DRENVEX-256319 format. One record per residue (C-alpha): residue number from 0; residue in three letters; x, z, y. Coordinates in steps of 0.25 Angstrom, whole numbers, plus 5000, padded with zeros to 4 digits. Layout:
BEGIN
> NUM ALA X Z Y
...
***
This chain:
BEGIN
> 0 MET 5065 5288 4881
> 1 ARG 5058 5286 4866
> 2 THR 5051 5273 4870
> 3 LEU 5066 5268 4875
> 4 PHE 5070 5271 4862
> 5 TRP 5061 5263 4854
> 6 LEU 5061 5251 4863
> 7 ILE 5077 5250 4862
> 8 TRP 5075 5252 4846
> 9 ALA 5065 5241 4847
> 10 LEU 5073 5233 4853
> 11 LEU 5085 5234 4845
> 12 LYS 5076 5231 4833
> 13 LEU 5073 5217 4840
> 14 VAL 5087 5215 4843
> 15 PHE 5090 5218 4827
> 16 HIS 5080 5207 4824
> 17 ILE 5084 5197 4832
> 18 VAL 5098 5198 4826
> 19 GLN 5093 5197 4812
> 20 GLY 5086 5184 4817
> 21 PRO 5071 5184 4814
> 22 ALA 5061 5176 4823
> 23 LEU 5060 5181 4838
> 24 VAL 5046 5183 4837
> 25 ALA 5048 5193 4826
> 26 PHE 5059 5200 4834
> 27 PHE 5048 5204 4844
> 28 ARG 5038 5207 4835
> 29 GLU 5048 5217 4827
> 30 PHE 5051 5223 4841
> 31 GLY 5036 5224 4845
> 32 ARG 5034 5232 4831
> 33 GLN 5046 5241 4833
> 34 VAL 5041 5245 4846
> 35 GLY 5027 5248 4841
> 36 VAL 5034 5256 4829
> 37 GLY 5044 5264 4838
> 38 ARG 5031 5268 4847
> 39 SER 5023 5272 4835
> 40 ALA 5034 5280 4830
> 41 LEU 5035 5288 4845
> 42 LYS 5021 5291 4843
> 43 GLY 5022 5297 4829
> 44 LEU 5016 5287 4820
> 45 THR 5021 5284 4806
> 46 ILE 5026 5270 4805
> 47 LEU 5024 5263 4792
> 48 ASN 5031 5251 4791
> 49 VAL 5024 5241 4781
> 50 VAL 5035 5228 4778
> 51 ILE 5027 5219 4770
> 52 ILE 5035 5208 4763
> 53 ARG 5030 5195 4755
> 54 CYS 5044 5192 4747
> 55 SER 5049 5179 4744
> 56 LYS 5057 5175 4731
> 57 TYR 5070 5172 4727
> 58 ASP 5073 5157 4725
> 59 ASP 5078 5155 4711
> 60 GLU 5089 5147 4714
> 61 THR 5095 5153 4726
> 62 GLY 5091 5167 4725
> 63 PHE 5089 5167 4740
> 64 VAL 5074 5173 4744
> 65 THR 5065 5160 4747
> 66 ARG 5062 5160 4762
> 67 ASP 5059 5148 4771
> 68 TRP 5059 5146 4787
> 69 ARG 5044 5141 4784
> 70 GLY 5034 5146 4774
> 71 VAL 5023 5139 4768
> 72 LEU 5012 5149 4766
> 73 PRO 5012 5163 4771
> 74 SER 5009 5175 4762
> 75 ASN 4995 5179 4761
> 76 THR 4998 5192 4755
> 77 LEU 5009 5195 4766
> 78 ALA 4997 5192 4777
> 79 THR 4988 5200 4768
> 80 MET 4997 5213 4767
> 81 TYR 5001 5212 4782
> 82 SER 4985 5212 4786
> 83 LEU 4982 5224 4776
> 84 VAL 4994 5233 4783
> 85 GLN 4990 5228 4797
> 86 ASN 4976 5232 4794
> 87 ILE 4980 5246 4788
> 88 GLY 4989 5248 4801
> 89 GLU 4977 5244 4811
> 90 LYS 4967 5253 4804
> 91 HIS 4977 5264 4804
> 92 GLN 4974 5266 4788
> 93 LEU 4986 5274 4787
> 94 GLY 4983 5284 4797
> 95 VAL 4983 5283 4813
> 96 ASN 4997 5289 4813
> 97 VAL 5004 5277 4805
> 98 ARG 5008 5264 4811
> 99 ILE 5011 5252 4802
> 100 VAL 5020 5242 4805
> 101 THR 5021 5230 4797
> 102 HIS 5033 5221 4794
> 103 VAL 5028 5208 4786
> 104 PHE 5039 5199 4779
> 105 ASP 5038 5185 4771
> 106 GLU 5050 5183 4764
> 107 SER 5047 5168 4761
> 108 VAL 5050 5167 4777
> 109 GLN 5057 5179 4781
> 110 VAL 5069 5186 4777
> 111 VAL 5067 5201 4772
> 112 ARG 5078 5210 4773
> 113 PRO 5075 5224 4768
> 114 LYS 5085 5231 4775
> 115 ARG 5082 5226 4789
> 116 ILE 5066 5229 4785
> 117 THR 5069 5242 4781
> 118 TRP 5077 5245 4794
> 119 LEU 5066 5239 4803
> 120 THR 5056 5248 4797
> 121 LYS 5063 5262 4795
> 122 LEU 5063 5264 4811
> 123 PHE 5055 5277 4816
> 124 GLY 5055 5284 4803
> 125 ALA 5045 5272 4799
> 126 LYS 5039 5272 4784
> 127 SER 5039 5259 4778
> 128 VAL 5035 5251 4765
> 129 VAL 5038 5236 4761
> 130 LEU 5026 5228 4755
> 131 LEU 5032 5217 4746
> 132 VAL 5018 5209 4745
> 133 GLY 5013 5198 4737
> 134 VAL 5025 5199 4728
> 135 GLN 5024 5188 4717
> 136 THR 5031 5187 4704
> 137 ASN 5042 5177 4709
> 138 GLN 5044 5185 4722
> 139 PHE 5046 5199 4715
> 140 PRO 5060 5198 4712
> 141 ARG 5061 5197 4728
> 142 ALA 5051 5208 4729
> 143 ARG 5060 5217 4720
> 144 ASP 5071 5215 4728
> 145 LEU 5065 5218 4741
> 146 ALA 5057 5230 4736
> 147 LEU 5070 5235 4730
> 148 ALA 5078 5233 4742
> 149 PHE 5067 5240 4752
> 150 ARG 5067 5252 4742
> 151 ASP 5083 5254 4743
> 152 LEU 5080 5255 4758
> 153 GLY 5070 5265 4756
> 154 ILE 5057 5258 4759
> 155 PRO 5045 5259 4750
> 156 VAL 5041 5245 4744
> 157 VAL 5027 5240 4738
> 158 VAL 5028 5228 4731
> 159 GLY 5015 5220 4728
> 160 GLY 5009 5206 4724
> 161 PHE 5005 5198 4711
> 162 HIS 5018 5201 4703
> 163 VAL 5016 5217 4704
> 164 SER 5000 5215 4702
> 165 GLY 5002 5205 4692
> 166 VAL 5012 5214 4683
> 167 LEU 5003 5226 4685
> 168 VAL 4989 5219 4682
> 169 GLN 4995 5213 4669
> 170 PHE 5005 5225 4665
> 171 PRO 4998 5238 4669
> 172 GLN 5008 5250 4669
> 173 ASN 5001 5257 4658
> 174 GLY 5012 5260 4649
> 175 ASP 5012 5247 4640
> 176 SER 5026 5243 4636
> 177 VAL 5023 5227 4639
> 178 ASN 5018 5232 4653
> 179 THR 5028 5242 4656
> 180 ARG 5039 5231 4652
> 181 ALA 5031 5221 4661
> 182 PHE 5032 5231 4673
> 183 ARG 5048 5231 4670
> 184 GLU 5051 5216 4669
> 185 LEU 5041 5211 4679
> 186 GLY 5049 5219 4689
> 187 LEU 5040 5231 4694
> 188 ALA 5046 5242 4686
> 189 GLU 5059 5241 4694
> 190 LEU 5052 5242 4708
> 191 VAL 5045 5254 4704
> 192 ASP 5056 5261 4699
> 193 ARG 5064 5258 4713
> 194 GLY 5052 5264 4720
> 195 VAL 5045 5251 4724
> 196 VAL 5029 5251 4723
> 197 LEU 5021 5240 4717
> 198 PHE 5008 5236 4723
> 199 ALA 4997 5229 4712
> 200 GLY 4985 5224 4718
> 201 GLU 4980 5220 4732
> 202 ALA 4982 5228 4745
> 203 GLU 4970 5228 4752
> 204 GLY 4963 5242 4753
> 205 ARG 4977 5247 4745
> 206 LEU 4988 5245 4755
> 207 GLU 4984 5257 4764
> 208 GLN 4986 5265 4752
> 209 VAL 5001 5261 4751
> 210 LEU 5004 5262 4765
> 211 ASN 4999 5277 4765
> 212 ASP 5006 5279 4752
> 213 CYS 5019 5274 4758
> 214 LEU 5016 5282 4770
> 215 ALA 5015 5295 4760
> 216 GLN 5026 5290 4752
> 217 THR 5017 5291 4740
> 218 MET 5017 5277 4735
> 219 PRO 5015 5276 4720
> 220 PRO 5024 5266 4711
> 221 ILE 5013 5256 4710
> 222 TYR 4999 5252 4717
> 223 ASN 4991 5246 4707
> 224 TYR 4977 5240 4713
> 225 LEU 4975 5229 4703
> 226 ASP 4962 5234 4697
> 227 SER 4955 5236 4711
> 228 PRO 4956 5223 4719
> 229 PRO 4953 5225 4734
> 230 ASN 4939 5221 4741
> 231 LEU 4943 5210 4750
> 232 ILE 4931 5208 4759
> 233 SER 4936 5217 4772
> 234 LYS 4950 5217 4769
> 235 PRO 4959 5210 4780
> 236 PHE 4964 5195 4779
> 237 PRO 4979 5193 4780
> 238 LEU 4984 5192 4795
> 239 PRO 4995 5180 4798
> 240 LEU 5007 5188 4797
> 241 PRO 5014 5188 4812
> 242 ASN 5030 5187 4808
> 243 THR 5028 5177 4796
> 244 HIS 5017 5167 4798
> 245 ARG 5025 5159 4808
> 246 ARG 5036 5157 4797
> 247 PHE 5027 5148 4790
> 248 ALA 5026 5134 4791
> 249 MET 5011 5134 4793
> 250 PRO 5008 5145 4803
> 251 HIS 4994 5140 4805
> 252 MET 4992 5145 4790
> 253 GLY 4987 5157 4784
> 254 THR 4982 5162 4771
> 255 LEU 4971 5171 4766
> 256 ASP 4965 5175 4754
> 257 SER 4949 5175 4755
> 258 CYS 4948 5181 4741
> 259 ARG 4955 5186 4729
> 260 GLY 4954 5186 4713
> 261 CYS 4951 5175 4705
> 262 PRO 4940 5175 4693
> 263 TYR 4948 5164 4684
> 264 ASN 4957 5168 4672
> 265 CYS 4969 5159 4674
> 266 ARG 4980 5166 4664
> 267 PHE 4992 5163 4674
> 268 CYS 4985 5169 4686
> 269 CYS 4987 5183 4691
> 270 ILE 4976 5182 4702
> 271 ARG 4964 5188 4694
> 272 THR 4973 5199 4687
> 273 VAL 4979 5203 4701
> 274 GLN 4967 5200 4710
> 275 GLY 4956 5200 4700
> 276 ARG 4945 5191 4696
> 277 LYS 4935 5195 4705
> 278 VAL 4937 5186 4718
> 279 ARG 4938 5196 4730
> 280 PRO 4933 5189 4743
> 281 ARG 4938 5193 4758
> 282 GLY 4926 5195 4768
> 283 VAL 4921 5182 4775
> 284 PRO 4922 5189 4790
> 285 GLU 4935 5194 4788
> 286 PHE 4939 5180 4784
> 287 VAL 4933 5173 4796
> 288 ASN 4939 5184 4806
> 289 PHE 4953 5182 4799
> 290 LEU 4951 5167 4801
> 291 ARG 4947 5167 4816
> 292 GLN 4959 5177 4819
> 293 ASN 4969 5167 4811
> 294 TRP 4964 5156 4820
> 295 THR 4968 5163 4832
> 296 LEU 4982 5165 4826
> 297 GLY 4983 5150 4823
> 298 ILE 4981 5151 4807
> 299 ARG 4974 5138 4804
> 300 GLU 4975 5134 4788
> 301 TYR 4974 5144 4776
> 302 PHE 4978 5146 4763
> 303 PHE 4967 5154 4756
> 304 THR 4976 5161 4745
> 305 ALA 4964 5166 4737
> 306 ASP 4966 5162 4723
> 307 ASN 4952 5155 4722
> 308 SER 4944 5154 4735
> 309 ALA 4932 5148 4727
> 310 TRP 4930 5161 4721
> 311 ASP 4930 5167 4734
> 312 PRO 4914 5174 4734
> 313 LEU 4914 5171 4748
> 314 TRP 4919 5158 4749
> 315 ARG 4906 5152 4755
> 316 GLN 4905 5161 4766
> 317 ARG 4920 5160 4769
> 318 PHE 4919 5145 4769
> 319 GLU 4908 5146 4778
> 320 ALA 4914 5156 4788
> 321 MET 4927 5146 4788
> 322 ILE 4917 5134 4792
> 323 ALA 4909 5142 4803
> 324 LEU 4925 5145 4808
> 325 ARG 4927 5132 4810
> 326 GLY 4916 5130 4818
> 327 GLU 4922 5141 4827
> 328 GLY 4935 5132 4828
> 329 VAL 4942 5142 4816
> 330 LYS 4946 5128 4808
> 331 VAL 4954 5134 4798
> 332 THR 4958 5126 4784
> 333 PHE 4963 5131 4771
> 334 LEU 4968 5130 4757
> 335 MET 4961 5138 4747
> 336 GLN 4963 5139 4732
> 337 VAL 4952 5137 4722
> 338 ASP 4949 5133 4708
> 339 THR 4946 5120 4703
> 340 ARG 4932 5123 4702
> 341 ALA 4930 5126 4717
> 342 HIS 4925 5112 4721
> 343 LEU 4913 5114 4711
> 344 ILE 4908 5126 4719
> 345 PRO 4896 5123 4727
> 346 ASP 4900 5121 4743
> 347 PHE 4914 5126 4741
> 348 LEU 4922 5113 4744
> 349 ASP 4913 5109 4755
> 350 LEU 4913 5123 4761
> 351 ALA 4927 5123 4759
> 352 ALA 4930 5112 4767
> 353 ARG 4921 5114 4778
> 354 ALA 4929 5127 4780
> 355 GLY 4943 5120 4781
> 356 CYS 4948 5120 4766
> 357 ALA 4959 5110 4768
> 358 MET 4964 5113 4753
> 359 VAL 4962 5119 4739
> 360 PHE 4972 5124 4729
> 361 LEU 4968 5122 4715
> 362 GLY 4974 5128 4703
> 363 VAL 4973 5116 4694
> 364 GLU 4985 5122 4685
> 365 SER 4985 5111 4675
> 366 LEU 4978 5097 4672
> 367 ASN 4979 5101 4657
> 368 PRO 4965 5108 4652
> 369 SER 4972 5116 4641
> 370 ASN 4982 5121 4651
> 371 LEU 4971 5126 4659
> 372 GLU 4964 5132 4647
> 373 LEU 4976 5140 4642
> 374 VAL 4978 5147 4657
> 375 GLY 4964 5150 4658
> 376 LYS 4961 5139 4669
> 377 ARG 4948 5135 4663
> 378 GLN 4942 5132 4676
> 379 ASN 4951 5121 4679
> 380 HIS 4946 5107 4674
> 381 PRO 4956 5096 4677
> 382 ASP 4946 5085 4675
> 383 ASP 4939 5089 4687
> 384 TYR 4950 5090 4697
> 385 ALA 4948 5075 4702
> 386 GLY 4934 5078 4706
> 387 MET 4939 5091 4710
> 388 ILE 4949 5085 4721
> 389 GLU 4939 5075 4726
> 390 SER 4930 5087 4729
> 391 TYR 4941 5094 4738
> 392 ARG 4946 5080 4744
> 393 SER 4932 5076 4747
> 394 ARG 4931 5087 4757
> 395 GLY 4945 5086 4763
> 396 ILE 4951 5098 4755
> 397 ALA 4965 5094 4749
> 398 VAL 4968 5099 4735
> 399 TYR 4980 5106 4732
> 400 PHE 4983 5108 4715
> 401 ALA 4990 5119 4709
> 402 MET 4995 5115 4695
> 403 MET 5003 5124 4684
> 404 ILE 5015 5117 4677
> 405 GLY 5019 5123 4663
> 406 LEU 5005 5128 4657
> 407 PRO 5006 5128 4642
> 408 ASN 5002 5114 4639
> 409 ASP 5010 5108 4649
> 410 THR 5023 5098 4646
> 411 ARG 5031 5091 4656
> 412 GLU 5023 5077 4653
> 413 SER 5010 5083 4654
> 414 VAL 5014 5090 4668
> 415 ALA 5018 5076 4672
> 416 ARG 5004 5070 4668
> 417 ASP 4997 5081 4674
> 418 VAL 5004 5079 4688
> 419 GLN 5001 5064 4687
> 420 THR 4987 5067 4685
> 421 LEU 4987 5078 4697
> 422 MET 4993 5067 4706
> 423 GLU 4981 5056 4702
> 424 LEU 4970 5069 4704
> 425 GLY 4976 5069 4719
> 426 PRO 4977 5083 4723
> 427 ASP 4984 5084 4737
> 428 LEU 4994 5095 4733
> 429 VAL 4999 5101 4720
> 430 SER 5007 5113 4717
> 431 PHE 5013 5115 4704
> 432 PHE 5017 5128 4697
> 433 ILE 5026 5133 4685
> 434 VAL 5017 5142 4676
> 435 MET 5022 5157 4677
> 436 PRO 5015 5168 4671
> 437 SER 5013 5177 4683
> 438 PRO 5012 5192 4682
> 439 GLY 4998 5196 4682
> 440 ALA 4992 5184 4675
> 441 ASP 4988 5183 4659
> 442 ASP 4998 5174 4656
> 443 HIS 5010 5182 4661
> 444 ALA 5005 5194 4654
> 445 GLU 5004 5188 4641
> 446 MET 5017 5182 4641
> 447 PHE 5024 5195 4644
> 448 ARG 5016 5202 4634
> 449 THR 5021 5192 4623
> 450 GLY 5035 5191 4627
> 451 LYS 5035 5176 4632
> 452 TRP 5046 5173 4640
> 453 ILE 5044 5174 4656
> 454 ASP 5056 5173 4666
> 455 PRO 5060 5187 4670
> 456 ASP 5064 5182 4683
> 457 LEU 5052 5184 4691
> 458 ASN 5058 5176 4703
> 459 HIS 5057 5163 4694
> 460 CYS 5041 5166 4693
> 461 ASP 5036 5157 4704
> 462 THR 5028 5145 4697
> 463 PHE 5038 5135 4704
> 464 SER 5053 5138 4701
> 465 ARG 5053 5137 4685
> 466 PRO 5046 5141 4673
> 467 VAL 5046 5156 4669
> 468 THR 5040 5155 4655
> 469 ASN 5041 5146 4643
> 470 HIS 5033 5134 4640
> 471 PRO 5027 5129 4628
> 472 ARG 5029 5115 4630
> 473 MET 5041 5113 4640
> 474 THR 5056 5119 4643
> 475 SER 5057 5126 4655
> 476 THR 5064 5114 4660
> 477 GLU 5053 5105 4658
> 478 TRP 5043 5114 4663
> 479 LEU 5050 5115 4675
> 480 ALA 5052 5100 4676
> 481 ALA 5038 5097 4675
> 482 TYR 5034 5106 4685
> 483 GLN 5044 5099 4696
> 484 ASP 5041 5086 4691
> 485 ALA 5027 5090 4695
> 486 TRP 5030 5093 4709
> 487 ARG 5038 5080 4709
> 488 ALA 5027 5071 4705
> 489 PHE 5016 5076 4713
> 490 TYR 5025 5077 4726
> 491 SER 5031 5063 4724
> 492 VAL 5030 5054 4735
> 493 GLY 5021 5045 4728
> 494 ASN 5012 5056 4724
> 495 LEU 5011 5060 4740
> 496 ILE 5009 5046 4744
> 497 ARG 4998 5046 4734
> 498 ILE 4992 5059 4740
> 499 LEU 4993 5055 4754
> 500 LYS 4987 5042 4753
> 501 ARG 4975 5047 4747
> 502 THR 4973 5058 4758
> 503 PRO 4963 5055 4769
> 504 THR 4970 5052 4783
> 505 GLU 4965 5065 4789
> 506 ARG 4972 5074 4778
> 507 TYR 4984 5067 4778
> 508 TRP 4994 5075 4784
> 509 PRO 4988 5089 4779
> 510 VAL 4990 5083 4765
> 511 PHE 5004 5077 4769
> 512 LYS 5009 5090 4776
> 513 ASN 5005 5097 4762
> 514 LEU 5013 5087 4755
> 515 VAL 5025 5090 4763
> 516 TRP 5024 5105 4761
> 517 MET 5024 5102 4745
> 518 LYS 5034 5092 4745
> 519 HIS 5043 5100 4754
> 520 SER 5041 5111 4744
> 521 ILE 5046 5105 4732
> 522 ASP 5056 5095 4736
> 523 VAL 5063 5104 4748
> 524 VAL 5061 5118 4746
> 525 GLN 5059 5117 4731
> 526 ARG 5049 5127 4730
> 527 HIS 5034 5128 4728
> 528 PRO 5026 5124 4740
> 529 MET 5018 5137 4739
> 530 LEU 5032 5145 4740
> 531 SER 5039 5135 4750
> 532 GLY 5043 5135 4765
> 533 PHE 5050 5126 4774
> 534 VAL 5066 5128 4775
> 535 ARG 5071 5138 4766
> 536 LEU 5079 5149 4771
> 537 ARG 5088 5159 4764
> 538 ASP 5094 5174 4766
> 539 ARG 5107 5176 4762
> 540 ALA 5104 5191 4759
> 541 SER 5091 5188 4752
> 542 ARG 5095 5183 4739
> 543 ARG 5092 5188 4724
> 544 SER 5102 5198 4719
> 545 THR 5105 5189 4706
> 546 PHE 5111 5178 4716
> 547 PRO 5124 5181 4723
> 548 ARG 5124 5185 4738
> 549 LEU 5130 5174 4746
> 550 SER 5140 5176 4757
> 551 ARG 5137 5170 4769
> 552 SER 5146 5157 4768
> 553 ALA 5141 5154 4755
> 554 PHE 5125 5157 4759
> 555 PHE 5129 5146 4771
> 556 ARG 5135 5137 4760
> 557 PHE 5122 5138 4752
> 558 GLU 5113 5137 4764
> 559 ILE 5119 5124 4767
> 560 ARG 5117 5118 4753
> 561 GLU 5103 5123 4752
> 562 TRP 5100 5117 4766
> 563 PHE 5107 5104 4763
> 564 GLY 5099 5103 4750
> 565 MET 5085 5106 4758
> 566 TYR 5089 5095 4769
> 567 ARG 5091 5085 4759
> 568 ARG 5077 5088 4752
> 569 ILE 5070 5087 4765
> 570 ALA 5076 5074 4768
> 571 ARG 5069 5069 4755
> 572 LEU 5056 5076 4759
> 573 ILE 5056 5069 4771
> 574 LEU 5058 5054 4765
> 575 ASP 5048 5057 4755
> 576 LEU 5037 5061 4764
> 577 THR 5041 5051 4773
> 578 GLU 5039 5040 4762
> 579 VAL 5025 5048 4759
> 580 TRP 5022 5047 4774
> 581 LEU 5025 5033 4775
> 582 GLN 5016 5028 4762
> 583 THR 5004 5035 4767
> 584 ARG 5003 5035 4782
> 585 PRO 4994 5025 4788
> 586 SER 4999 5010 4787
> 587 ARG 5012 5007 4794
> 588 LYS 5024 4997 4795
> 589 ARG 5032 5006 4784
> 590 LYS 5025 5012 4772
> 591 THR 5038 5017 4765
> 592 ARG 5052 5020 4766
> 593 SER 5055 5016 4753
> 594 ASP 5064 5005 4757
> 595 ILE 5073 5015 4766
> 596 ASP 5074 5023 4753
> 597 GLN 5078 5011 4745
> 598 TYR 5089 5007 4756
> 599 TRP 5094 5024 4755
> 600 GLN 5096 5022 4740
> 601 THR 5102 5009 4741
> 602 LEU 5112 5015 4753
> 603 ARG 5115 5027 4743
> 604 ASN 5120 5018 4732
> 605 GLN 5128 5011 4741
> 606 LEU 5135 5022 4746
> 607 ARG 5138 5028 4732
> 608 GLN 5145 5015 4730
> 609 GLY 5155 5019 4743
> 610 LYS 5148 5008 4751
> 611 PHE 5147 5016 4764
> 612 TRP 5147 5005 4774
> 613 VAL 5131 5004 4770
> 614 LEU 5130 5017 4779
> 615 PHE 5132 5007 4791
> 616 ARG 5123 4996 4788
> 617 TRP 5112 4992 4797
> 618 GLN 5100 4994 4786
> 619 THR 5106 5009 4784
> 620 LEU 5104 5011 4798
> 621 ARG 5090 5005 4798
> 622 ALA 5087 5013 4786
> 623 PHE 5091 5025 4792
> 624 GLY 5083 5022 4804
> 625 ALA 5070 5020 4797
> 626 GLU 5072 5031 4790
> 627 SER 5074 5039 4801
> 628 VAL 5060 5033 4810
> 629 LEU 5053 5037 4796
> 630 THR 5057 5051 4794
> 631 LEU 5055 5055 4808
> 632 SER 5042 5048 4810
> 633 PHE 5037 5054 4798
> 634 LEU 5042 5069 4802
> 635 GLY 5037 5067 4817
> 636 THR 5023 5063 4809
> 637 LEU 5023 5075 4799
> 638 LEU 5027 5085 4811
> 639 PHE 5014 5079 4819
> 640 ALA 5005 5080 4807
> 641 TRP 5010 5094 4805
> 642 GLN 5005 5098 4817
> 643 GLY 4992 5091 4816
> 644 ARG 4995 5079 4826
> 645 ASP 4995 5067 4818
> 646 ARG 4990 5058 4808
> 647 PRO 4997 5049 4797
***
């Protein structure tokens, strides 16, 4: 009878989830999970539900939570925390009578509803805890709302990430009035007052204590491990997340942090203050096993999220191990972040290329030496960038620059000149960022202590939507315009053609696909490429409280307007990319669609004059036919290339 009861209960849970609308695979996974939980409860085991959530952020213009049908980059922090919890459960570190049930949500691609999650986790007398992980400053307002919603439902909540760690490392709660004010104004005091637990530092070796305290109901208000970064040599690598990984556009791509920490002293960065200046590597045997295991799961590409792989003490052994794996058929490729002096390290580039490095991400920040001096980026030497790019390109490694807009000596005119210089240097990709003081960085601490203005709305602190401080040489309007002009200039049709014309044939489509991603993010999604996705989705109930709650009909009308605008931008993007493709593919009869574009412009002018009969001329039908053939040909070629089945 008891067995029949928990089977019926699990079936009802499955029906509930089907009605609510998640993917069918998730239904059966949840069904299996609840069956297992029911059996464990009947055996007298203690059930601990661990809900791990990566928060998104609120859209500044509409107030809805930013979510996409398909994301671009999975969260390494979310995968790391999932792996740690799984490891604790498998090793019975909480005791043989405790069963951990893990629920993972990535809000950038999933809807997170606290009431539904709470109902799910309160079955069978289970205990629960919600971990809001990897919370950055711009995500903190959303994390705050989720944390308080779960607390109102009686669920313990722990919030960790760079915002909490950055505030506590620069403003320790030692009774100092400025530190106390920072704790309050940066949002942490409210959470503590409402019973939310803060976690500062890294979770390896510490998460077990948090979960034990949760079971015993003795969690302190703050866990602070900033003074003792963990040794990572034998720690587990992050596993692909079972219910979120397929929600990303490139399910064959994974993330990992081969090391943590950075020895440099850049004033705008919080890596060294939060993770330390000593670079701590992960073990090579664990690294090799991780790659082998993921290969069987279909993971072929990686983004190494380490802040600087060139300072990994084990980089040589790591690359040599990857070269050996390639000999076994495990031929992964990867993107890694390094500094601008990495190409000078003996053997580094040669081994990286042989190990499968496809692209490097370089924080050049500025082409103005005085700016670099002011922010403590003395290791960068702009005069060497041309030679540096050639060093990578000669080994088949693409170059991805990161540039900051709004450093102290920038003006709108100087930024425009720097972007032109960048285009002449010829990196394959460039990301631009608005200078923003991040909690945990020296410049933020100095500005806060001296009373300089920083936008109090933390949702704006994302380095891409708007300036959040005052600039000595530009107004906020000029600053934002300089930032937007930089994106438009570098990813203009003309510069994309220039990039692809110098790209070797064998790398044409990999570079083209990266340019599609960047230009789609800028022109269609209108968000930073590293934070964008494909096909924006909105949940009517997930809206910031400062915006009105829309009725169903009003929300439907809002969605229609938004989707109409998106489709118009997609159409413009396809036309632009078709032109790029025509001018950069091997020689064929048609090299441009400019004549068709010119005809459409003439047609629009005639329609404005009331000459509607021009729509039925033979020239119009011929132009429409030519446009359709070109567009379909381009999209078909791109689709095949995305699957690795074509050449330009």
